[in-house]
N, C-alpha and C positions, 0 to 999 in steps of 0.2 A: 115624080113625087116630090112634093115640096119639102125642103129641108126645114127641121125644127131648130129653132134657135135655142141656145142654152137657157134662155129665160123662160121658154115655154115649159109648162109642167108635163111630166110623163104620165099618161093616163094609167099605165100598168104599175107604177111605183106605189109602195106602201108607206104608211106614215111611220116616222122614226119612233123607236121604243125608248121611253124615258127610263134611265137607270136610277136606282135608289141613291140617296145622298150618302156619301161615305165611300164611294168607290165600288168597284165590282166585287162580287163574292164568287169564289171559285166553286166548281162542282164538288171537289173533294171536301172542301170545308163545309159545304152544305150537308154532305152525307155524314160527316163526323158529328156535325151539330145535331142531326136527326138521331144518331145512336147514343149520345151521352145523356145520362139522367141529369135532371136539373133539380134544383131546390134541395129539400130535405133528403131525398134519395141519394143525391150526389154526396152529401156530407156523410151519410151512414156508410156508403160504400167505401169512401176514403178512410174512415175510422176502422172499418173491418180490415182493409188492406194493411193499415198501420199495425193493427193488433196481430195480424198474421206474421208480418215482418218481425215484430218484437218477439213473438213466441218462437219463431224460427231462430232468431239470434240467441235467445236464452237457451234453447235446446242445443244449438251448436256450441255455446259456451260451456254448458254442462257436459257435453260429450268431450270437449277438449280438456276440461278439468278432470273428468274420469280417466281419460287416457294418460294425462300427466301424472295423476296419482298412481295409476298402475305402473307406469315407468319408474316412478320413485320407489314404489314398493319392491319392484323387481331389482332395482339397483341396491336398495337397502338389504334385501334378503341375500343377494349375491355377495355384497360386501361382507355381511355377517358370516356367511358360509366360508368365504375366503379367509376371513380372520380366524374363524374357528379351525379351519383346516391348517392354517399356518401355525396356530398355537399347538395343535396336536403334533404336527410335524416337528416343531421345535422341541416339545417335551420328549417325544420318542427319540429324537436324535440325541438329546442330552442324556437320556437314560442309557441308550446304547453306547454313547461315548464313555460315560462313567463306568458302565459294565466292562467295556473293553479295557479301559485303563486299570480298573480294579483287578481284572484277570491277569493283565500283563504284569502288574506289580506283584500280585500274589504268587505267581509262578516264576518270578524272576529270582536270581540269586540273592536279592535283597531280603527275601523271606525264607532263606534256607535255614535249616535247623543248625544252631551253633551251641546251644546250651540246654541242658535238661536239669530242671530244678525239682528236687524231691522233698515233699513235706509229709509229716505225720508218722514217721518211722521211729521205732525205738528198738525193737528186736531185729529188724531188717537193716542191713547196712545200706545206707543211701548211696554209697559209691558203687555198690553192686547193681543197684537199680539203674543208675546213670550209665553204667557200662553196658547194660542190656540194650541201649539205644545207640551204641557206637556206630553200628552199620547204617544208621539212618541220618547221621550227621551229614549236612550238605544237601539234604533233600528239602525241597520247598515244603513248608508246614502244611499247606492244603493237600499235599500228596501223601501225607502220613495217615493211612487209613486206620479206623478204630480196631479192625481185626489185627493189624500189625502191632498196635499197642498192647492188645490182649495177649498176643503170642509172646511179646517181650516180657510181660509181667506174669505169665502163667508159670514160669519157673520158680516163683516165690510163693510157696503154699501158705505162708503166714499172712498173705494179703487177703483180707476178706472182701473189701470193696475198694474201688479207686475212682477218681475223676481226673480229667485232664483239662488243661486250659492252654491255649496258645497266646503268647504275649509277643506281638510284633516288636522288632522285626524278626527275631530268630530264637525265641525261648519257648520251650515246652515245659509247663508246670504239671507235675504228677502228684496229686494229693491222695495219700494212702490211708486206709483204715485197717489196722492190723487185727488179726484174730485175737480175741480175748479168751483166755482159758476160764472155764467155769467149774472145773473139777479135775480130779486125778483118777486115772484108771490104773489098776494093778495088772499089768500084762506079763506075758512070759519073757518079754524083753526088758522089764523093769517098770518103774513108775513113770507114767506119761501124763503131762498136763494137756488136756484137750479142751477144745471149744465146744459150743453147743452142737455142732455138726459132727463131732468126733475127730476133727483134724488135730493131729498132734502139734501142739505149739512148742513144746520143749520137753526134754527129759529132766526128771528131778530125782534127787537121791532120797528124799522123804516128802511126805505130804506137807505142803506149806500151810501155815496157820490160816491164811485167807481163802484156801480152797478146800472143798469137801472131797471125801473119797466116794467115788461113784461105784456102786456095786450092782451090776445088772448082768444076769446070766447070759443073755443073748448077744452081748457085745455091741459094738457101735452101729451095726447094721440092723439091730432089732428096734421095733417100734417103742418098746419100753425105754430104751436108751434115748431115743429122740424125744420122748415125752419128758424124761428127766432133764435132758439138756435144755429144753424150752422152759421148764419150771425154774431151773437155776439161773438161766439168762434173764428171766423176768423179775427175779428178786433184786431189790436195791443192794448195792455193794455192801452197806453196813449190815444188812440182814443176812446176806449170803456169807459174810465173814463169821457169823455165829453158827453156821451149819457145819456139823462135824462129818456126817456121812449121808448119802442118798441111796435109797433102794427103790426098785420098781419091778414088780412081778408082771405088770402089764401097763399099757398106755394110760389106763384109768386108775392106776393104783400107785401113785408116786407118794413116797413117804420119806421123811428125813429126820435125823436126830440132831438136836441142838447141843452145843458145847456143855450146857448145864445139865444135860442128861435127859431132858424131856423130849418127847417125839411129836412130830407133826404129821397128821394124816391130810395130805393135800388133794388126793384124787387125780383127776385129769389136768391137762395143761390149760384147759379153758378157764375163763374168768380170772385170769392171773392177777389183774389189778385189784379187783374186788377182794379176792382172797388175801392178797398182801395187806390191804387196809384192815380187814377183819383180824388177821393174825397179829398185826401191830397193836390193835386195840386190846386184844385178849392178853398179849404179853404185858401191856401197860397195866391192865387191871389185875392180872395174876402173873407175877414174874415166873420165868421158867424154873427157878429153883424151888417153887412152891406147888408145882403141878407136874403130873407125869405125861399128860397128853393134851395136845390141841387138835381138834378135828374141824378143819375148814373145807372139807370136801363138798359140803352144802353151805356155802358162805352166808346164806340168809338165815340159816339155823345152826350156828357154830356150837361146838360142844367142848368143854374142858373136863378133865378128870384126873 
């Protein structure tokens, strides 16, 4: 078989394929080019993707802002709660500390009773009242109970009412209102000046000019005496000084005789202020030495005769 020279053409060879100008195009590039939109479609898709990215960014930013706001609110509320709690703790601690200090001082020897000051006495000896508290000297003032004061003063029947005041560091002030006599009772033991409650204020040898003689059959425990005592106590001092004697057969029939000799029908102890005003007006209009009787038992319809 004759050899072919390299210059002889091969009958089985194919013609060479001409490649496009610009170089070879890979298979992957061809596939990508076939799947990508072109022209206006590509622009719309790109804009849509950009809008989606922008929306997601805005949503993420809003979510971060919301979380940041929530954290700030939590911190603010927690800080306010801590501040409020700290304030309450400070206030309560201060109150407790002040209370403990006050109690400590009040019950310390610094507040012990050292002096009793008595005010308002005339018939009662102030020294005797002070002596009634001798067993309480050295006791802290807050520990002197009201019933102890009452027991100490109960031995003085001439005390009608009293009030007390503590003056730090160690003084107890006792203000006394003594019983005031409103009339004189003629008893088996002699003449007794009594107050409106029938308590003997003092013994007298004769009826004083400023006090009337009280003539009541039932004695000091009778309702008639109590009514007469209330009437005399309600009278102004200058009018009571003009009353010579008082009688009462019942609580609704109090009568008295004036120094000038005229009588006064008073009735019950009710409406004392009105009856006093009416009686004064009647006495001013018709003096007691010109009339025998004033009747103010019905003060809106007084009678003279």
